[in-house]
C-alpha positions in Angstrom: -3.2 -33.9 0.0 -7.0 -35.4 -0.8 -7.3 -35.7 -4.7 -9.8 -33.5 -4.9 -8.2 -30.7 -2.7 -5.2 -31.4 -5.6 -7.7 -30.8 -8.7 -9.8 -27.9 -7.0 -6.1 -26.4 -6.5 -5.2 -26.7 -9.8 -7.6 -26.1 -11.5 -8.0 -23.0 -9.9 -4.5 -22.2 -10.7 -4.7 -23.5 -14.5 -7.3 -20.3 -14.8 -5.7 -17.9 -12.7 -2.2 -18.6 -14.7 -3.7 -18.6 -18.2 -4.2 -15.7 -20.9 -7.9 -14.5 -19.8 -9.1 -11.8 -21.1 -10.4 -9.3 -18.8 -13.7 -8.9 -18.5 -13.6 -4.8 -20.0 -11.3 -2.5 -21.1 -8.8 0.0 -19.2 -9.2 3.8 -20.0 -6.8 5.3 -21.7 -4.8 8.7 -22.3 -2.0 9.4 -24.6 0.5 9.2 -21.4 -0.5 6.2 -19.8 -2.0 3.4 -22.5 0.9 2.4 -25.0 0.1 1.0 -28.5 1.4 -2.7 -29.1 4.6 0.1 -31.0 5.3 1.7 -28.3 4.1 -0.9 -25.1 8.0 -1.7 -23.8 10.1 -4.7 -23.5 12.0 -6.1 -21.8 15.2 -3.7 -23.6 12.9 -0.9 -23.9 11.9 1.9 -21.6 8.6 3.5 -21.2 8.9 6.5 -20.6 7.2 9.1 -22.8 10.0 11.9 -23.3 7.0 14.6 -24.4 5.2 14.7 -20.6 6.0 18.2 -19.7 8.0 18.3 -16.3 6.7 21.3 -13.9 9.7 22.6 -12.1 8.7 22.5 -8.3 10.7 22.0 -5.3 8.2 20.3 -2.4 7.3 23.0 0.6 8.7 21.6 4.2 4.9 22.1 5.9 5.3 24.0 9.2 2.1 22.9 11.4 1.6 25.2 14.4 -0.4 24.0 17.5 -3.6 24.6 18.1 -4.0 26.7 21.4 -5.7 24.2 23.4 -6.4 23.3 26.9 -4.5 20.3 27.4 -6.3 17.3 28.6 -5.5 13.5 29.0 -3.9 12.2 27.0 -6.6 10.4 24.8 -6.9 6.4 24.2 -8.1 4.5 20.9 -11.7 3.0 22.1 -13.6 -0.4 20.7 -16.8 0.8 18.3 -17.3 -2.8 17.8 -18.0 -4.8 20.5 -19.7 -7.7 18.5 -17.0 -7.9 16.1 -15.2 -11.5 16.0 -11.8 -10.1 16.1 -12.9 -7.7 19.7 -9.7 -8.2 21.6 -8.2 -5.7 24.5 -7.7 -1.7 24.0 -3.8 -1.5 25.2 -3.1 1.8 22.6 -2.5 5.5 24.0 -2.0 8.5 21.1 1.7 10.4 21.7 0.8 13.1 19.4 -2.3 14.1 17.5 -3.9 14.1 15.0 -1.9 16.1 12.9 -3.8 17.9 10.3 -1.6 18.1 6.8 -1.4 20.9 4.4 -3.0 19.4 1.6 -5.9 16.6 1.5 -3.9 13.7 0.0 -3.0 9.7 0.5 0.4 9.6 2.4 3.2 7.9 1.6 5.0 7.5 5.0 9.0 6.9 5.7 11.0 6.8 8.4 15.1 8.3 7.9 16.2 8.2 12.2 14.8 10.0 13.7 12.0 11.5 12.1 9.0 11.0 10.9 7.9 11.9 6.8 4.5 12.3 5.5 4.6 12.5 1.5 1.7 13.9 -0.9 1.2 14.0 -4.0 0.5 17.5 -5.3 0.2 16.2 -9.1 2.7 15.1 -9.6 5.4 16.7 -7.0 5.6 15.8 -3.9 5.3 17.9 -0.4 6.6 16.9 2.6 5.6 16.8 6.6 8.1 15.9 8.6 7.5 15.2 12.4 10.0 14.2 15.0 10.1 10.6 15.8 11.2 11.5 19.4 11.9 9.0 22.7 8.8 7.5 24.1 8.8 9.3 27.6 6.0 8.2 30.4 5.1 12.0 31.7 4.8 13.4 28.6 2.8 16.5 27.2 -1.3 15.2 26.8 -1.6 15.5 22.2 -3.4 18.2 21.4 -5.0 18.7 17.3 -2.8 20.6 15.7 -4.3 22.7 13.1 -2.2 23.7 9.1 -1.2 26.5 7.7 -1.1 24.8 4.6 -3.5 25.5 1.5 -5.9 22.8 2.6 -6.5 22.5 -0.8 -7.0 18.9 -2.8 -3.9 17.0 -3.9 -4.1 14.0 -5.9 -5.3 10.7 -5.1 -2.9 8.8 -5.7 -0.2 8.3 -3.4 3.5 8.4 -3.9 5.9 5.7 -3.4 9.4 6.3 -1.2 12.6 4.4 -1.5 16.3 5.6 0.3 16.5 9.2 -1.2 14.1 8.6 -4.1 10.4 10.2 -4.2 8.2 8.1 -6.9 4.4 10.8 -7.7 2.2 9.7 -10.6 0.7 13.2 -11.8 -3.4 12.6 -13.5 -1.4 11.7 -16.8 -0.2 8.7 -15.8 3.7 10.2 -15.6 5.6 8.7 -12.8 7.6 11.5 -11.4 11.3 10.3 -9.8 13.2 13.5 -8.0 15.6 13.3 -4.7 14.0 13.4 -0.7 14.8 18.1 -1.6 13.4 17.6 -4.6 15.8 17.8 -7.1 16.0 15.8 -10.4 13.1 16.5 -10.7 12.4 14.0 -14.5 9.2 11.2 -16.1 10.6 7.8 -15.0 7.4 5.3 -16.5 4.6 5.8 -17.4 1.7 4.2 -15.8 -2.0 3.4 -16.0 -4.2 6.5 -15.5 -4.7 7.1 -11.1 -3.0 3.5 -10.8 -1.1 3.0 -8.0 2.7 2.5 -8.2 5.2 0.4 -5.4 9.8 1.8 -4.8 11.8 -0.2 -2.3 15.6 -0.8 -2.0 17.0 -3.7 -3.9 20.5 -4.6 -3.7 21.8 -2.7 -1.1 21.7 1.0 -3.1 19.9 0.4 -6.2 15.7 1.5 -6.5 13.4 -0.4 -7.5 9.9 2.0 -8.8 7.2 -0.3 -9.9 3.5 0.5 -12.0 0.6 -0.6 -14.1 0.8 -0.6 -17.5 -1.8 -1.2 -20.3 -1.0 -3.2 -23.8 -3.5 -4.7 -26.5 -3.2 -8.1 -26.7 -5.4 -10.6 -29.6 -7.0 -11.4 -26.4 -8.0 -7.0 -25.7 -6.3 -4.9 -23.2 -4.1 -6.6 -19.8 -2.8 -4.8 -17.2 0.5 -5.3 -16.8 3.0 -5.2 -14.3 6.7 -3.7 -15.0 9.5 -3.2 -12.5 12.9 -0.5 -13.4 16.0 -0.6 -11.9 18.0 3.0 -11.6 17.8 3.9 -15.2 17.3 0.8 -16.6 15.0 -0.8 -18.8 12.2 -2.1 -17.7 11.8 -5.2 -17.0 7.4 -6.6 -17.4 7.3 -9.2 -13.8 3.7 -9.7 -14.8 3.4 -13.6 -16.2 2.6 -13.4 -19.8 -0.5 -13.9 -19.6 -1.5 -13.1 -15.6 -2.0 -9.6 -15.6 -1.8 -7.4 -12.7 -4.1 -5.3 -12.3 -2.0 -3.8 -8.2 1.6 -4.5 -7.2 2.9 -3.9 -4.2 7.1 -4.1 -3.0 8.9 -4.8 0.1 12.2 -5.1 0.6 13.5 -8.8 1.8 17.1 -10.4 2.8 18.6 -7.5 0.3 16.2 -8.7 -2.9 12.8 -6.9 -2.7 9.4 -9.8 -2.9 7.0 -8.4 -5.6 3.3 -9.1 -4.7 0.5 -8.7 -7.7 -2.5 -9.5 -7.9 -5.0 -10.2 -11.0 -8.4 -9.6 -9.9 -11.0 -9.9 -12.9 -14.6 -11.2 -12.9 -14.5 -14.8 -12.0 -11.8 -15.1 -9.8 -8.6 -13.0 -7.7 -5.3 -14.2 -8.1 -2.4 -13.3 -5.9 1.1 -14.0 -7.3 5.2 -13.8 -5.4 8.0 -13.1 -6.6 11.4 -13.4 -5.9 13.1 -9.9 -7.3 16.9 -10.0 -7.3 19.7 -7.4 -8.7 23.1 -7.2 -8.1 24.7 -6.5 -11.9 20.8 -6.4 -13.6 17.8 -7.0 -12.7 17.0 -11.3 -11.6 13.6 -12.6 -11.4 12.9 -15.3 -9.5 10.3 -18.0 -10.1 6.0 -16.8 -9.7 4.1 -17.9 -7.7 0.5 -18.3 -7.3 0.3 -18.4 -3.8 -3.5 -16.9 -3.0 -6.7 -17.7 -5.3 -9.9 -15.8 -3.5 -13.4 -15.2 -5.7 -14.2 -12.7 -8.1 -11.9 -9.0 -7.0 -12.8 -5.2 -7.7 -10.0 -3.5 -9.9 -9.4 -1.7 -7.0 -8.8 -4.2 -4.8 -5.3 -3.6 -3.8 -3.0 -5.9 -1.0 -0.6 -4.3 1.4 2.2 -6.2 2.1 4.9 -6.2 5.1 8.1 -8.1 5.6 9.2 -8.4 9.5 12.7 -9.1 10.3 11.3 -12.1 11.9 9.8 -15.0 10.5 7.5 -15.0 7.1 6.4 -12.1 4.9 2.7 -11.6 4.9 0.1 -9.8 2.7 -3.2 -8.4 3.0 -5.8 -8.5 0.3 -9.9 -8.1 1.2 -12.4 -10.2 -1.1 -15.5 -11.6 -0.2 -13.8 -15.1 0.8 -17.7 -16.9 -0.5 -21.1 -15.2 -1.5 -22.1 -14.1 1.7 -19.4 -12.8 3.6 -16.3 -10.6 3.1 -13.4 -10.0 5.0 -9.9 -9.9 5.4 -7.4 -12.6 3.9 -4.3 -12.6 5.9 -1.4 -14.8 3.5 1.6 -16.0 5.0 4.6 -15.6 2.2 7.8 -18.4 2.7 11.1 -17.5 1.2 11.3 -18.7 -1.1 7.4 -18.2 -1.8 5.1 -21.2 -2.3 2.2 -22.4 -4.2 -1.2 -22.6 -2.1 0.2 -20.3 0.8 -1.4 -20.8 4.3 -4.1 -18.3 4.8 -6.1 -17.1 7.8 -9.3 -14.9 7.5 -10.4 -11.9 9.5 -14.1 -11.1 8.9 -16.5 -7.7 8.2 -19.2 -7.0 8.8 -20.5 -6.5 5.5 -18.6 -5.7 2.5 -16.7 -3.1 0.9 -15.2 -2.2 -2.0 -12.9 -0.6 -2.3 -11.7 -1.4 1.4 -7.7 0.4 2.3 -5.6 -1.6 4.4 -2.1 -0.6 5.0 0.9 -3.0 7.0 4.2 -2.2 8.8 6.9 -3.9 10.5 8.6 -3.1 13.5 8.4 -3.9 17.4 9.6 -6.6 19.8 12.2 -7.2 17.1 10.6 -6.2 14.4 8.8 -9.2 14.9 5.3 -7.8 15.0 2.9 -6.7 12.0 0.7 -3.9 12.7 -2.6 -3.4 10.0 -4.6 -0.3 9.5 -7.9 -1.2 8.3 -11.6 0.4 6.9 -14.0 -1.7 7.5 -18.0 -1.5 8.1 -18.7 -1.1 11.7 -22.1 -2.6 11.4 -24.0 -5.6 9.8 -25.8 -2.9 7.8 -25.2 -2.0 4.1 -25.4 1.7 5.3 -23.0 1.5 8.3 -20.9 3.9 9.3 -17.6 3.1 8.0 -14.7 3.2 11.0 -10.3 2.9 10.8 -9.2 -0.4 12.8 -6.0 -1.7 14.3 -4.5 -4.8 14.6 -1.4 -6.4 14.3 -0.1 -9.7 13.9 2.1 -11.4 15.9 4.1 -14.5 15.0 1.1 -16.4 14.6 -1.1 -15.7 11.9 -4.2 -14.2 13.6 -5.5 -10.5 13.0 -5.9 -8.5 17.4 -7.8 -5.9 16.7 -6.3 -2.8 18.5 -8.8 -0.7 18.3 -10.2 2.4 16.5 -9.1 5.4 15.8 -11.7 8.5 15.8 -12.3 9.6 12.5 -14.6 12.6 10.7 -16.3 10.4 8.4 -15.8 8.3 5.9 -12.0 7.6 6.4 -9.5 6.3 3.1 -6.5 5.7 2.3 -4.7 4.8 5.4 -0.8 4.4 6.1 1.1 3.2 8.3 4.4 3.2 9.5 7.0 1.9 12.8 9.5 4.1 14.3 12.6 3.7 15.4 11.0 4.0 19.3 8.6 1.1 18.6 5.7 4.2 18.2 3.2 3.5 15.8 2.4 6.3 13.4 -1.2 5.7 11.5 -1.8 8.8 8.2 -5.7 9.2 6.9 -7.9 10.8 4.6 -11.3 11.9 5.9 -13.8 13.9 5.4 -12.2 17.1 7.7 -9.1 16.3 5.5 -5.8 14.8 5.4 -4.8 13.7 9.3 -1.3 11.5 10.6 -1.3 10.2 14.2 1.4 9.2 16.8 0.6 5.8 18.4 2.1 3.9 21.2 0.4 0.1 21.5 1.9 -2.3 24.0 
């Protein structure tokens, strides 16, 4: 490595890992912003005991199919032929779009031959279960399916699902934990208001919850990442002074890979570390795997761990002062400093820029990506929901654009046991779910 390259990387890492304060204070509430005396340590539990729990039983949505004359199976058409990642299209819709009962982002989970979409009704989960049936030739063409739900607005922060546990933050920042059946609902943690959470299984049968909490230090308010396994005391997983503005988790070889984004006005650092659990939590070394330009506090990354090959993280961010794109960062096992990165450029910038990823199909080696991007270079350009994949290589190959009603947001993606792709999103017409087969 050239000396100039070493000096550049070293300088960025020093900035990313030192205690540089965030550029502005985080909005606080009693439930979401602990004081210096109440902030959790590695021997305390940051549970807001005073937050009332509303008894609620998840509603199993029943979604009738709208009467309609069957039409030929729709396909996804590419809406941006001049896009630099444009490639041949080979996806067809198997079911949907299915309208979900409330307008809220979905957390998608595969349980056997069923797909569960979990919606956040202010801290309480609402479930929609659909069969993930084998893909057969000559099936009935899909039609738009209308919901008989109330179609009111749910909470804009999605739930997180791991094994048989569901975690849903409410508007105060309290994170409710319940079973998939809705039992045992209680507040498991207190997070920053309107911040996203993550969950994953670790050590076989244990469930880990990751969330963000704010703490006031001598350098100002700092947003940090915390992780709690089962009912154990939570542990801070972001390094002292580096902070975290977003976190994602994914299971990896019985352990958990944690990905943390620390977005600041000067730069954005992506941290990765492996977390293991036997009788207690063990944190692996923290690695700064990528350093980018200034980031928005709403910037979040997607994380996917295929059964074969390296893990992938996806971060929409400015590449330089004039270009914006998706940084595709490979994460080895264990992670390394300055991991390889490939860019998939957008026609224009976008903040926030939703992105989701999931692995499956072809022996589990393919990672699917759903992302929102501008359709064209004009600032007023419409935003489109694009599907793509990362195979054993690292380049993004687009598979087309899903038709939406207005601006799509809050995307989610999952791959079922038959290799079909489920995509969920929110747009001007409501919340939707669609099943596709891409070859």
